[in-house]
C-alpha positions in Angstrom: 1.3 -3.3 -13.6 -0.7 -1.6 -10.7 -2.3 -2.9 -7.6 -5.8 -2.6 -9.6 -4.5 -5.2 -12.2 -3.7 -7.7 -9.5 -7.0 -7.6 -7.5 -10.7 -8.3 -8.3 -12.7 -5.2 -8.8 -14.7 -5.7 -5.5 -11.7 -6.2 -3.5 -9.8 -3.1 -5.1 -12.9 -1.0 -4.4 -13.1 -2.1 -0.9 -9.4 -1.5 -0.1 -9.5 1.8 -1.9 -12.6 2.9 0.2 -10.9 1.9 3.4 -7.6 3.7 2.5 -9.6 6.9 1.9 -11.9 6.6 4.6 -9.4 6.7 7.6 -11.2 9.7 9.3 -8.0 11.9 8.8 -9.1 14.3 5.8 -6.6 16.6 4.4 -6.7 20.2 5.5 -5.1 23.4 4.1 -2.8 25.6 6.5 -2.8 29.5 6.2 -0.7 29.2 3.2 -3.0 27.1 1.4 -0.7 24.1 1.6 -2.4 20.6 2.0 -1.8 19.4 5.6 -2.3 15.8 6.8 -1.6 14.0 10.0 1.4 11.7 10.1 -0.2 8.1 10.1 2.3 6.9 13.1 2.7 10.0 15.3 -0.3 12.1 14.0 1.9 15.3 13.9 0.5 17.7 11.2 2.9 17.8 8.2 2.7 19.4 4.9 2.1 17.1 2.1 4.2 18.3 -0.8 6.9 17.0 -2.8 9.3 19.2 -0.5 8.7 16.6 2.3 10.7 13.4 1.1 8.9 11.3 3.9 5.2 12.3 2.8 2.9 11.2 4.4 5.0 10.8 7.2 6.7 13.3 9.2 10.1 12.1 9.5 12.3 9.0 8.4 11.7 7.5 11.7 7.8 7.3 11.3 8.5 6.0 7.8 10.6 3.0 9.0 8.4 2.4 11.7 5.5 1.9 9.1 7.8 -0.4 7.0 8.6 -2.4 10.0 5.0 -2.9 10.7 4.4 -4.3 7.2 7.6 -6.5 7.3 6.5 -7.9 10.7 3.0 -8.6 9.3 1.2 -6.1 11.7 -0.3 -4.7 8.6 -1.6 -6.7 5.7 -4.0 -6.3 2.7 -7.3 -8.2 2.9 -7.8 -11.3 1.1 -8.2 -15.0 1.6 -5.3 -17.2 2.6 -3.6 -19.2 -0.3 -2.6 -22.8 0.6 0.2 -24.5 -1.2 -2.4 -26.5 -3.3 -4.2 -23.2 -4.3 -0.8 -21.5 -5.4 -0.1 -24.8 -7.4 -3.4 -24.4 -9.1 -2.7 -20.7 -9.7 0.5 -21.4 -11.4 -1.2 -23.9 -13.7 -3.8 -21.7 -14.9 -4.3 -21.3 -18.5 -4.8 -17.4 -17.9 -1.5 -17.1 -16.4 1.1 -14.9 -18.3 4.2 -17.0 -18.6 7.8 -15.4 -19.5 10.4 -17.3 -20.8 13.5 -16.5 -18.8 16.7 -18.2 -19.9 18.7 -19.8 -17.4 22.0 -18.2 -16.3 25.1 -20.1 -17.0 
């Protein structure tokens, strides 16, 4: 299951457009490698499988970004869901339900 499966078409298109419209377009260096700016410190980094932190420049920047998500400084747009809304979603006939046996 992908993010596209979980969102409405309109919301997915909006999020995709914003994600790709950050004003930081990829460039190529003199060796023809794609370079991008690190989203945290804006240092230029090579975007390749040789960089285990891509698109970040380092483990530090990767963890700073993770911390921002974990502390709710970043979030995907969407309407807030109340407990009542959540209950209605769980009772929906369209919801795929899985039978998971209880552990003994």
